[in-house]
C-alpha positions as CSV (number, residue, x, y, z in Angstrom):
1,M,-48.5,-10.4,-7.3
2,P,-47.0,-7.7,-4.2
3,R,-43.8,-5.7,-5.7
4,T,-40.7,-6.0,-3.7
5,K,-38.9,-3.2,-3.3
6,T,-35.7,-3.8,-4.4
7,K,-32.6,-1.9,-1.8
8,F,-30.1,-0.4,-4.4
9,V,-26.8,0.0,-3.2
10,P,-24.6,3.2,-4.6
11,L,-22.0,2.3,-6.8
12,Q,-19.4,4.7,-4.8
13,D,-21.0,2.1,-1.1
14,A,-20.1,-1.0,-3.0
15,L,-16.6,-0.5,-4.9
16,P,-14.9,-0.8,-2.3
17,A,-15.7,-4.4,-1.5
18,V,-15.7,-5.5,-4.9
19,V,-11.8,-4.3,-5.3
20,A,-11.1,-5.7,-1.9
21,E,-12.5,-8.7,-3.3
22,L,-10.3,-9.3,-6.5
23,V,-7.4,-7.6,-4.5
24,R,-7.4,-10.5,-2.3
25,A,-8.0,-13.5,-4.6
26,G,-4.7,-14.8,-5.7
27,P,-1.3,-14.6,-4.4
28,M,0.2,-11.0,-3.7
29,S,2.2,-9.8,-6.7
30,H,4.1,-6.3,-7.1
31,E,2.0,-5.1,-9.3
32,K,-1.3,-6.3,-6.8
33,L,0.7,-5.2,-4.1
34,S,1.0,-1.7,-6.2
35,F,-2.0,-1.2,-7.5
36,V,-3.2,-1.6,-3.4
37,W,-0.8,0.9,-2.2
38,H,-1.7,3.7,-5.0
39,R,-5.6,3.2,-3.6
40,A,-4.9,3.8,-0.2
41,V,-2.2,6.3,-0.7
42,G,-2.8,8.4,-3.5
43,D,-1.3,9.8,-6.7
44,A,1.2,12.2,-4.9
45,I,2.5,9.8,-2.0
46,A,2.6,6.8,-4.6
47,R,4.4,8.6,-7.2
48,A,6.9,9.8,-4.1
49,T,6.9,5.9,-2.3
50,R,8.3,2.8,-3.9
51,V,6.9,-0.5,-1.7
52,R,7.9,-3.7,-0.8
53,L,6.0,-6.3,1.2
54,D,8.0,-9.1,3.6
55,A,6.7,-12.4,4.2
56,G,5.8,-10.6,7.6
57,G,3.6,-8.6,7.1
58,V,5.7,-5.4,7.5
59,L,5.0,-2.9,4.3
60,R,9.0,-1.6,3.6
61,V,8.3,2.3,2.1
62,A,10.8,4.0,0.5
63,A,9.7,7.9,0.3
64,S,11.9,10.0,-1.8
65,D,12.9,12.1,0.9
66,G,12.3,13.3,4.6
67,R,9.4,14.9,3.5
68,W,7.4,12.6,2.3
69,K,8.5,10.2,5.4
70,R,7.3,12.8,7.5
71,E,3.7,12.6,5.6
72,I,3.4,8.8,5.4
73,Q,4.2,8.4,9.4
74,R,2.4,11.1,10.3
75,S,-0.5,9.6,8.0
76,A,0.8,5.6,9.3
77,A,-2.5,4.8,10.8
78,V,-4.9,5.8,8.2
79,I,-3.0,4.5,5.7
80,L,-2.4,1.0,7.4
81,T,-6.1,0.8,7.9
82,R,-7.2,1.7,4.0
83,L,-4.2,-1.1,3.0
84,Q,-6.0,-4.1,5.9
85,A,-9.6,-3.3,4.3
86,L,-8.2,-3.7,0.9
87,V,-5.7,-7.1,1.7
88,G,-6.3,-7.9,4.9
89,S,-4.7,-7.4,8.6
90,E,-2.6,-10.9,7.6
91,V,-1.4,-9.4,5.1
92,V,-0.1,-6.1,6.1
93,S,0.3,-5.3,9.6
94,Q,2.8,-2.8,10.1
95,L,5.0,0.3,8.0
96,D,8.1,0.9,8.1
97,V,8.7,4.0,6.5
98,V,12.5,5.1,5.6
99,V,14.7,7.2,3.3
100,S,16.4,6.1,-0.8
101,Q,19.4,6.0,-1.1
102,P,19.8,7.9,-3.9
103,E,21.8,6.0,-6.7
104,S,25.0,7.4,-7.0
105,R,25.4,5.7,-3.2
106,I,24.7,2.5,-3.5
107,A,26.9,1.8,-6.2
108,G,27.5,-1.3,-7.0
109,S,25.1,-2.3,-4.4
110,R,23.3,-5.5,-5.0
111,R,20.7,-3.5,-3.1
112,S,17.8,-1.9,-5.1
113,P,17.5,1.6,-4.4
114,W,14.3,0.8,-2.0
115,T,15.5,-1.8,0.4
116,P,15.6,-0.2,3.8
117,P,19.7,-0.6,4.8
118,S,19.9,-3.6,6.4
119,S,20.7,-3.0,10.7
């Protein structure tokens, strides 16, 4: 009986597709969004930001300061591509980056510190 060659796929090539499939299953939650954001941007940016997804597919990103905001804006195309590869372009269509308001400036406000101010 002739042996058939089995094609092996390196784990580093297969893992992103597996993660994307698992992430796309079920509804989007804050925990799932945080996981996807962290995978897309890495440790440093994830620590310096908070994210929230609007119903229209706009990912609201609150950066801890202006330097992080500029860094995220410079990398927005790459970040968006990574996010869309994980969750789909129908889930995240664009990024909106703002600087977080310090806790003291929003004391008494019902808004959380990472919600962008209304226009």
